C-alpha positions in Angstrom: -12.1 -27.1 -13.8 -10.9 -26.6 -10.2 -9.1 -29.3 -8.9 -7.3 -30.5 -11.8 -3.8 -30.7 -11.6 -2.3 -29.5 -14.4 1.5 -30.7 -15.8 1.9 -32.9 -12.4 2.2 -29.8 -10.1 -0.2 -26.9 -10.9 -3.8 -27.3 -9.1 -6.0 -25.4 -10.6 -9.0 -23.5 -8.1 -11.0 -20.7 -8.3 -11.6 -18.9 -11.6 -10.3 -15.3 -12.1 -11.7 -13.8 -15.5 -12.4 -14.7 -19.2 -10.6 -12.9 -22.1 -11.1 -13.2 -25.7 -9.0 -16.7 -25.9 -8.5 -18.4 -22.6 -9.9 -18.6 -19.0 -8.0 -17.7 -16.0 -7.5 -19.6 -12.5 -6.4 -18.9 -9.3 -4.4 -21.9 -8.7 -1.1 -23.5 -6.4 2.0 -24.6 -7.2 2.6 -28.0 -5.3 6.5 -27.9 -5.9 7.1 -24.3 -4.7 4.1 -24.1 -2.5 3.2 -20.5 -4.4 0.0 -19.2 -5.7 0.1 -18.6 -9.2 -2.6 -17.9 -12.0 -3.3 -20.3 -14.8 -4.0 -19.1 -18.0 -6.0 -21.9 -20.1 -7.1 -21.8 -23.9 -10.5 -21.9 -24.2 -11.7 -25.2 -25.9 -12.8 -23.7 -29.2 -9.3 -22.9 -29.9 -7.6 -25.3 -28.6 -8.4 -27.7 -31.4 -7.0 -25.0 -34.1 -3.3 -25.6 -34.7 -3.0 -21.9 -35.6 -4.3 -20.7 -32.3 -2.4 -23.3 -30.6 0.5 -22.2 -32.2 -0.2 -18.7 -31.3 -0.7 -19.6 -27.8 2.5 -21.3 -27.7 4.3 -18.5 -28.9 3.0 -16.1 -26.3 4.3 -18.2 -23.6 7.7 -18.7 -25.4 7.7 -14.6 -26.3 6.5 -13.5 -22.5 8.8 -15.9 -20.6 11.9 -14.0 -22.3 10.6 -10.3 -21.1 12.1 -9.3 -17.8 10.8 -6.2 -16.6 9.4 -5.0 -13.1 6.9 -3.5 -15.1 5.6 -6.9 -16.6 4.1 -9.8 -15.3 6.6 -12.6 -15.0 5.7 -16.1 -16.8 6.8 -19.0 -15.0 5.8 -21.8 -16.9 3.7 -23.3 -19.9 2.5 -26.6 -21.3 0.0 -28.8 -22.6 -2.1 -31.3 -20.2 -4.3 -33.4 -22.6 -6.4 -31.3 -24.8 -5.4 -28.1 -22.7 -3.3 -25.5 -23.3 -2.0 -23.4 -20.4 0.7 -20.9 -19.2 1.9 -20.4 -15.4 2.2 -16.5 -14.4 2.9 -14.3 -11.4 -0.2 -14.2 -9.6 -1.3 -10.3 -9.1 -3.5 -8.5 -6.2 -4.7 -5.2 -7.1 -7.1 -3.9 -9.8 -6.8 -3.2 -13.7 -6.4 0.7 -15.0 -9.8 0.6 -16.2 -11.8 -0.7 -13.1 -9.7 2.1 -11.2 -10.3 5.2 -13.7 -14.4 4.1 -13.8 -14.2 4.2 -9.8 -12.0 7.1 -9.4 -12.3 9.2 -12.4 -9.4 11.2 -13.7 -6.1 10.6 -12.1 -3.5 13.5 -11.2 -1.1 14.5 -13.6 1.8 13.3 -11.6 0.1 9.9 -11.0 -0.7 10.0 -14.9 3.0 10.4 -15.7 4.3 7.8 -13.0 1.8 4.9 -15.0 3.0 6.1 -18.4 6.5 6.0 -17.4 6.3 2.4 -16.0 4.4 1.2 -19.2 6.9 2.9 -21.6 9.6 1.1 -19.6 8.1 -2.7 -20.2 7.1 -1.6 -23.7 11.0 -0.8 -24.1 12.0 -4.6 -22.9 9.6 -6.0 -25.0 10.2 -3.8 -28.3 14.1 -4.8 -27.8 13.1 -8.3 -28.0 11.1 -7.7 -31.5 7.7 -8.0 -29.6 4.8 -5.5 -30.5 1.5 -5.7 -27.8 -0.5 -4.6 -30.2 -3.3 -4.5 -27.6 -2.0 -1.4 -24.7 -5.5 -0.5 -23.0 -6.3 0.0 -19.3 -7.7 -3.6 -19.4 -4.2 -4.9 -19.5 -2.8 -2.7 -16.9 -2.8 -4.3 -13.6 -2.3 -1.5 -10.6 -1.0 -3.1 -7.6 -1.4 -2.4 -3.9 1.9 -0.3 -4.0 1.1 1.8 -6.5 3.5 0.3 -9.5 1.8 -1.1 -12.8 2.1 -4.3 -14.9 1.7 -4.8 -18.0 -0.6 -8.0 -18.9 -1.6 -10.0 -21.4 0.4 -10.8 -24.8 -2.5 -12.6 -26.0 -2.4 -10.5 -29.3 1.6 -9.8 -29.0 3.8 -11.5 -31.8 7.4 -11.8 -32.8 7.9 -9.6 -36.2 9.4 -12.7 -37.9 6.2 -14.6 -36.9 4.1 -16.3 -39.6 1.7 -17.9 -37.9 -1.9 -16.9 -39.2 -3.2 -17.9 -42.4 -5.6 -14.8 -42.7 -2.9 -12.3 -40.4 -6.1 -10.7 -38.4 -5.2 -9.0 -35.2 -7.7 -8.3 -32.9 -7.7 -5.1 -30.5 -10.1 -3.2 -28.6 -11.3 0.0 -31.1 -10.8 2.6 -28.7 -6.9 2.2 -28.3 -5.9 0.8 -31.7 -3.8 3.3 -34.1 -4.9 4.7 -37.3 -2.3 2.1 -38.9 -4.1 -0.7 -37.3 -7.4 0.4 -38.5 -6.0 0.6 -41.9 -4.1 -2.9 -42.2 -0.5 -1.4 -42.3 2.7 -2.7 -41.0 3.1 -2.2 -37.4 5.9 -1.0 -35.4 6.9 0.1 -32.2 4.9 3.6 -32.0 1.8 1.4 -32.8 2.2 0.9 -28.8 3.1 4.5 -28.6 -0.2 5.6 -29.5 -2.2 3.0 -27.8 -0.4 4.3 -24.8 -0.8 7.9 -25.5 -4.8 7.2 -25.3 -4.3 5.2 -22.3 -2.5 8.0 -20.6 -5.4 10.4 -22.1 -8.4 8.3 -20.6 -6.3 8.0 -17.3 -6.0 12.3 -17.0 -9.6 12.9 -18.4 -11.4 10.3 -17.1 -13.0 9.2 -20.6 -11.4 8.0 -24.4 -10.8 10.5 -26.9 -13.0 9.0 -29.6 -16.2 7.4 -28.8 -19.2 5.7 -31.0 -21.7 3.7 -31.7 -19.8 0.5 -32.6 -16.5 -0.6 -33.4 -16.3 0.5 -36.5 -17.5 4.2 -36.3 -14.5 4.4 -33.4 -11.8 2.7 -35.6 -12.9 5.7 -38.3 -12.2 8.2 -36.4 -8.6 7.1 -35.1 -7.8 7.8 -39.1 -9.9 10.5 -39.6 -10.4 13.1 -36.5 -8.0 15.0 -34.2 -9.0 14.6 -30.5 -9.7 17.1 -28.3 -6.9 18.5 -26.2 -7.0 16.8 -22.8 -7.3 19.7 -20.8 -10.6 20.8 -22.9 -12.1 18.1 -20.8 -10.1 18.5 -17.4 -8.6 22.2 -17.0 -6.4 20.6 -14.2 -4.3 18.6 -16.7 -0.9 21.0 -17.4 0.3 21.8 -20.8 3.6 19.7 -20.1 1.7 16.8 -20.0 -0.6 17.6 -22.4 2.0 17.9 -25.0 3.4 14.5 -24.3 0.1 12.8 -24.9 -0.5 14.5 -27.9 2.8 13.9 -29.4 2.1 9.9 -28.6 -1.6 10.2 -30.6 -0.3 11.8 -33.4 -1.9 10.1 -36.9 1.4 9.9 -38.7 3.7 6.8 -36.5 6.8 9.6 -37.7 5.4 12.5 -35.8 5.2 10.1 -32.7 8.0 9.5 -30.1 9.9 6.8 -32.2 10.8 4.5 -29.1 9.4 3.7 -25.8 13.0 4.7 -24.0 12.4 8.3 -25.5 8.7 8.6 -24.3 10.1 7.0 -21.0 13.1 9.5 -20.7 10.5 12.6 -21.6 8.2 11.4 -18.7 11.0 11.3 -16.2 11.7 14.6 -17.0 8.1 15.9 -16.6 8.3 14.3 -12.9 11.7 16.2 -12.3 10.4 19.3 -13.1 12.9 19.6 -16.1 10.0 21.2 -18.3 12.9 22.5 -20.7 13.6 19.2 -21.6 9.7 18.6 -21.7 9.2 21.2 -24.3 12.1 19.8 -26.6 11.3 16.2 -26.6 7.4 17.5 -27.7 7.9 19.5 -30.4 5.7 18.6 -33.0 6.2 17.9 -36.1 3.8 19.7 -39.1 0.2 17.6 -39.0 0.1 15.6 -42.2 -3.6 14.9 -44.0 -5.2 11.5 -43.3 -6.2 9.3 -46.0 -10.1 8.7 -45.1 -11.1 5.4 -45.3 -14.6 4.3 -45.6 -16.9 1.0 -44.4 -15.9 -1.8 -45.7 -12.2 -0.7 -47.2 -9.9 -2.7 -45.0 -12.2 -2.6 -41.7 -14.2 -5.9 -41.1 -17.6 -4.9 -38.6 -17.8 -7.7 -35.7 -19.4 -7.3 -32.4 -18.7 -6.8 -28.8 -16.8 -3.5 -29.5 -13.5 -5.3 -30.8 -12.2 -4.8 -34.3 -10.8 -7.5 -36.6 -8.0 -5.6 -38.4 -6.2 -7.1 -41.7 -2.4 -7.4 -41.8 -0.4 -8.3 -44.2 3.1 -10.2 -44.2 5.3 -9.7 -46.8 5.7 -14.0 -46.9 2.1 -13.9 -48.2 2.5 -11.6 -50.7 1.7 -13.3 -53.6 0.2 -16.5 -52.4 -2.3 -17.4 -55.1 -1.3 -15.1 -57.7 0.4 -16.8 -60.8 3.6 -16.0 -62.2 2.1 -13.2 -64.9 0.1 -11.3 -62.2 3.3 -10.9 -59.9 5.1 -9.7 -63.0 2.0 -7.2 -63.5 2.2 -6.4 -59.7 6.0 -6.1 -59.6 6.0 -3.9 -62.5 3.7 -1.5 -61.1 5.3 -1.1 -58.0 8.5 -0.4 -59.9 6.6 2.7 -62.0 5.5 4.0 -58.7 8.9 4.1 -57.3 10.0 5.9 -60.0 7.1 8.2 -60.0 8.0 9.1 -56.5 12.0 9.4 -57.7 10.9 12.1 -60.1 8.9 14.0 -57.7 11.8 14.1 -55.5 14.5 15.0 -57.6 11.7 18.2 -58.7 11.7 19.2 -55.2 15.3 18.8 -54.6 15.9 20.8 -57.6 13.3 23.6 -56.3 15.1 23.8 -53.0 18.6 24.4 -54.6 17.1 27.2 -56.7 15.8 28.6 -53.6 18.7 28.1 -51.7 20.9 30.0 -54.4 18.4 32.8 -54.8 18.7 33.7 -51.1 22.6 33.5 -51.2 22.4 35.8 -54.1 19.7 38.1 -52.4 21.8 38.1 -49.3 24.9 39.1 -51.0 23.2 41.7 -53.8 21.4 44.0 -50.9 18.5 44.2 -48.6 20.9 44.1 -46.0 19.0 45.1 -42.5 21.3 47.3 -40.5 23.6 45.6 -38.1 23.8 46.7 -34.4 26.0 45.5 -31.1 23.8 43.0 -29.0 23.1 44.5 -25.2 24.7 42.9 -22.4 21.4 41.9 -20.3 24.0 39.4 -17.5 22.9 40.6 -14.2 19.6 42.7 -15.5 16.1 41.7 -14.1 14.1 40.4 -16.2 12.1 43.2 -16.7 15.2 45.5 -17.2 16.3 42.9 -20.0 12.9 42.9 -21.7 13.1 46.9 -21.7 16.6 47.4 -22.8 16.1 44.7 -25.8 12.9 46.5 -26.9 14.8 49.9 -26.7 17.5 48.7 -28.8 15.7 48.0 -31.4 15.6 44.1 -31.3 12.9 41.9 -30.2 12.2 39.6 -27.4 13.0 36.2 -28.4 12.5 33.2 -26.1 12.4 33.6 -21.8 12.9 30.5 -20.2 14.2 29.3 -17.0 17.5 27.9 -15.6 19.2 27.5 -11.9 22.2 29.4 -11.8 24.3 29.5 -8.2 26.2 32.6 -9.6 22.9 34.7 -10.0 19.5 35.4 -7.9 16.6 34.4 -8.7 14.6 36.9 -11.2 18.6 37.6 -12.9 19.5 36.7 -16.4 22.3 34.8 -16.5 22.7 33.9 -20.3 21.5 35.7 -23.5 22.0 34.1 -27.1 23.5 36.1 -29.3 25.6 37.1 -26.6 26.5 40.8 -25.7 29.8 40.6 -28.0 28.1 40.1 -30.9 26.5 41.8 -33.8 23.3 41.1 -35.0 20.5 42.5 -37.4 18.1 45.2 -36.1 14.8 43.4 -35.0 16.3 40.3 -34.6 15.3 38.4 -31.5 17.3 37.9 -28.5 16.7 35.1 -26.3 17.4 34.9 -22.3 17.9 32.6 -19.7 16.3 33.8 -16.1 17.5 32.4 -12.7 15.4 30.0 -10.6 18.1 30.2 -8.3 20.6 27.5 -6.8 20.0 24.1 -8.9 18.2 21.5 -5.7 19.5 18.4 -5.1 19.2 15.9 -8.2 16.6 14.2 -8.4 16.3 10.4 -9.3 13.3 7.9 -10.0 12.9 5.5 -7.3 13.8 1.7 -8.9 10.8 -1.3 -7.9 13.1 -3.8 -5.8 10.1 -6.1 -6.0 11.3 -9.9 -6.4 15.4 -9.0 -5.7 17.7 -10.1 -3.1 19.4 -8.2 -0.3 22.2 -8.0 -2.6 20.1 -7.1 -5.9 18.1 -4.5 -4.0 21.2 -2.7 -2.9 22.7 -2.7 -6.1 20.1 -2.0 -8.0 20.0 1.1 -5.8 23.3 2.1 -6.6 22.7 2.1 -10.4 20.1 4.6 -9.6 22.4 6.6 -7.3 20.3 5.5 -3.8 21.2 4.0 -0.9 19.6 0.8 -0.2 19.1 -0.5 3.5 17.1 -3.8 4.5 14.4 -3.0 6.8 12.3 -5.4 9.3 11.7 -9.2 7.7 7.9 -9.1 6.9 5.3 -12.2 6.1 4.2 -11.9 2.3 3.2 -14.0 -0.3 6.8 -13.2 -2.2 8.4 -16.0 -2.1 10.8 -15.8 1.1 14.5 -14.3 0.7 12.9 -11.5 -1.4 11.9 -8.1 -1.4 7.9 -8.3 -0.9 7.9 -4.0 -0.1 9.8 -1.0 -0.1 9.0 2.2 2.2 9.2 4.7 -0.9 6.7 3.8 -4.0 8.6 2.9 -7.2 8.4 5.7 -9.7 8.6 8.3 -7.1 11.0 10.9 -7.9 13.6 11.6 -4.8 16.8 13.3 -4.2 20.0 11.5 -5.3 22.3 9.8 -2.6 19.0 9.2 -0.8 18.2 5.9 1.5 15.1 3.7 0.5 14.1 0.9 3.0 13.4 -2.6 1.6 11.4 -5.4 3.7 12.9 -9.4 2.9 9.7 -11.5 2.5 10.0 -14.2 5.6 7.2 -16.3 3.3 3.8 -16.5 3.8 2.5 -16.7 7.2 1.2 -19.5 8.7 -2.5 -20.2 8.6 -4.5 -21.2 11.7 -6.8 -24.3 11.3 -10.6 -22.7 12.1 -12.9 -24.5 14.5 -15.8 -26.0 11.9 -17.0 -28.7 14.2 -21.0 -28.7 14.4 -20.8 -26.7 11.0 -22.5 -28.2 7.8 -20.0 -29.9 5.4 -20.7 -26.7 2.8 -20.2 -24.2 5.7 -17.1 -25.8 7.0 -15.6 -26.2 3.2 -16.5 -22.5 2.6 -14.6 -21.3 6.0 -11.8 -23.9 5.2 -11.1 -22.5 1.3 -11.5 -18.9 2.8 -8.6 -20.0 4.9 -6.4 -20.7 2.0 -6.8 -24.5 3.1 -8.1 -27.5 0.8 -10.5 -30.1 1.8 -10.3 -33.8 1.7 -13.4 -35.6 2.9 -14.1 -38.9 5.4 -17.2 -40.1 7.2 -18.1 -41.6 10.3 -21.4 -42.7 12.2 -21.8 -40.6 15.6 -24.6 -40.9 18.1 -24.0 -36.9 19.0 -23.5 -35.4 15.9 -26.4 -34.5 13.3 -26.2 -36.3 10.0 -24.1 -33.9 7.7 -22.6 -31.9 10.3 -18.9 -31.8 11.0 -17.5 -34.5 14.0 -14.2 -33.1 13.7 -11.2 -32.2 11.6 -7.5 -33.6 11.4 -5.4 -31.2 11.8 -7.2 -30.4 15.4 -8.6 -26.6 14.8 -5.9 -23.9 16.2 -3.1 -25.9 14.3 -0.8 -23.6 12.5 -0.1 -24.9 9.0 1.1 -23.2 5.3 -1.2 -22.6 2.7 -2.9 -25.0 0.5 -2.2 -27.5 3.5 -4.8 -30.3 3.1 -7.4 -30.5 6.0 -8.9 -34.2 6.6 -12.9 -33.3 7.7 -14.7 -36.2 9.1 -18.8 -35.6 8.8 -21.5 -37.3 10.6 -23.4 -40.6 8.8 -25.7 -40.3 11.9 -26.0 -42.3 14.6 -25.4 -46.2 13.7 -28.3 -48.4 13.1 -29.1 -51.0 15.8 -28.1 -54.5 14.8 -31.0 -57.1 16.3 -30.0 -60.4 17.2 -32.5 -64.1 17.8 -32.3 -64.9 21.5 -32.0 -68.8 21.7 -34.3 -70.7 24.7 -31.6 -71.5 27.2 -34.4 -73.2 29.9 -33.6 -76.0 31.6 -29.5 -75.4 31.0 -26.8 -75.4 33.2 -26.6 -71.5 34.1 -23.0 -71.9 33.3 -23.5 -73.4 29.7 -26.5 -70.8 29.3 -24.2 -67.7 30.3 -21.2 -68.8 27.5 -24.1 -69.3 24.4 -25.8 -66.2 25.2 -22.3 -63.9 25.5 -20.9 -65.5 22.6 -24.1 -63.9 21.1 -23.3 -60.5 22.1 -25.6 -60.6 24.8 -24.8 -59.3 28.6 -26.1 -61.9 30.9 -26.9 -61.9 34.5 -28.7 -64.0 37.3 -32.3 -62.9 37.9 -33.2 -61.1 41.6 -32.8 -64.1 44.4 -31.0 -66.3 42.1 -27.1 -67.7 43.0 -25.8 -67.7 39.1 -25.7 -71.6 39.3 -28.0 -74.5 39.3 -30.8 -75.2 36.1 -32.3 -72.4 34.2 -35.9 -72.2 34.8 -36.8 -68.5 32.8 -35.3 -66.2 30.9 -36.2 -62.2 30.4 -36.3 -62.2 26.5 -37.2 -65.0 24.5 -37.5 -63.9 20.4 -35.0 -61.3 19.6 -33.1 -58.4 21.0 -30.7 -55.7 20.0 -26.6 -56.6 20.0 -25.9 -55.9 23.4 -28.4 -56.2 25.2 -29.2 -57.6 28.9 -30.9 -61.0 29.2 -31.7 -62.2 32.9 -31.8 -65.6 33.8 -33.7 -67.4 36.7 -32.0 -70.2 38.3 -32.7 -72.7 40.8 -30.7 -75.8 42.8 -31.0 -79.2 41.2 -33.6 -81.3 43.4 -33.0 -82.9 46.5 -34.4 -85.1 49.2 -36.1 -83.7 51.8 -34.2 -85.0 55.5 -33.5 -84.1 59.1 -31.1 -84.6 62.0 -28.1 -83.5 63.0 -24.5 -84.4 63.1 -20.8 -83.8 62.8 -18.0 -84.8 60.8 -14.8 -84.4 59.5 -14.6 -85.2 55.3 -18.1 -86.9 56.6 -20.5 -85.7 58.6 -23.8 -87.5 60.8 -26.6 -85.6 62.5 -30.4 -85.9 63.6 -33.0 -83.8 62.3 -36.7 -83.6 62.7 -37.6 -84.6 59.0 -36.8 -81.3 57.2 -33.0 -82.8 56.6 -31.5 -79.7 58.4 -29.3 -79.8 61.0 -25.8 -78.4 62.7 -22.6 -80.3 62.2 -19.0 -79.1 61.0 -17.6 -80.3 57.7 -13.9 -79.8 56.7 -12.4 -80.6 53.3 -14.3 -82.0 50.1 -15.2 -85.5 49.3 -18.3 -87.6 50.2 -19.9 -89.2 53.2 -22.8 -90.1 54.9 -25.1 -88.6 57.8 -27.0 -90.2 60.1 -30.2 -89.3 61.3 -33.6 -90.9 62.7 -33.6 -92.7 59.2 -33.1 -91.3 56.6 -29.6 -91.1 54.4 -28.7 -88.3 52.2 -25.6 -87.6 49.8 -24.6 -83.9 51.4 
């Protein structure tokens, strides 16, 4: 599930897609801080020991494959009940989607894609690994136009004996005839599937179609494909011959290695058509043995065929010793019959050869004539001379010559010094002018260090030059881009400018204050950040909206950085406190009592803030922090009058109201004398 941490370092994020055996997620390697793809086995398979073993082997096998055209596998493991593989995260689209969107591709582009897939298969085949499921859905086209082969989910090393039923899964539109018939598979199986991929890329459609997987699989065995040029006239004959040789029913008639196919596609891209024609000379097509529904093919749904496969180690499983001996005797007799047939054929060949020698020696000799000299003649002149001299025109092929100008014959076979039978063929080569600068293929430098990139360019006959560094998701210090796309043919000794990654661009924390929590999360995740939640009361922010973030908006951080989002719980609820009665209290005591309860205390208008409390503004209860007004009056004094003066004590006279004039300095007690009233001041 998104948010899960696998192996203590790989954080699962959003789902990318689901396949037949696994689900793929975008993830984050928290140790290296890079985006990865995490492939997890579906739960229904994780509990099956045979599938778990196959999944484990897939990871080990794929991790050993190092090629710029194969998806890199970084790590694999098991976390609780979850098996996972950590792979290179690719940006781009699969080839199937590209063909659906754009239709048939340009011939050069088809050859370039085929060349890169062939290089990927070459690496796998050298590790004794057959992919078994080459199809456009498993070919990722990157933004720079290069491809990577994905999903070795059903690829197994030749020496694997993991499965009990030995069945393999593959999309019926791309499986080879031998896969359909349950025969032993080899590298030519992948070459057949690659031929169909190139067929579809060149025409926009697969060669064999049907209502279900079984009908398509039967056509793979029994029917010949329409030549691609019949579906797309823009397909040139040389590319068509390469595709059709890949798709021969007989594995022996195909290209025998992925390297051989790669070299032929490279010659095609370089314009060396004579080499292409030589490489695509077809073997005689062999009759395919028809199979009927149910004879070795198990019907399934969803366009996928379950195809039987027999391992040598399981040959006699479940048989008795007698049955095994009988089977071995039958096999021995078959070998004997085959040897007899081969012996008869060999004898017939020897007889025919002897007859030919005798026939040649005794007679029927054709007249011998000297071959005319055609060197330096124009093509038309040479053809006319050949016919006039009683010979036949053989192969007329172009070539480069620095000595003879374009259109002039510069080579012939037989030569002018030989004698040849009248009516025999003479082959000539016509100059295309001086040979152009040799063309070489641009290598893929992605992921290499500067030193490695320069060395790779040198190996290809090119010069590597470091350009400006660029921000990229590629690991800092590694090549993230090159000005000339990989796979393109350019002049030898040309300079390839490549760019080194300075690491991913820092991400600026967006301002999400005031947004809902859902909207804020979406904005932060889209920016490449992770979210942590916290909550607080706020009187100014409505409940459920964002108060603030940490780090603050505008701060630059790395991809995947955690941002704490504070969400409002709304205004804090009011606390009510019971107000005690303080009437009759001294003001200072009442003040202390009420402030300790959290109230604000103030004297009423006209009160001095001293003396005895005679009234209060609130009697029952009030919110915490509310203001309470207290009314006070001085303590009681006897009426009196007079006037007097004194220092420390004073005397005076009054009129009975107790008022008078006088001065008093210091503090203390004294007496005041008036007309008959003494009071304590």
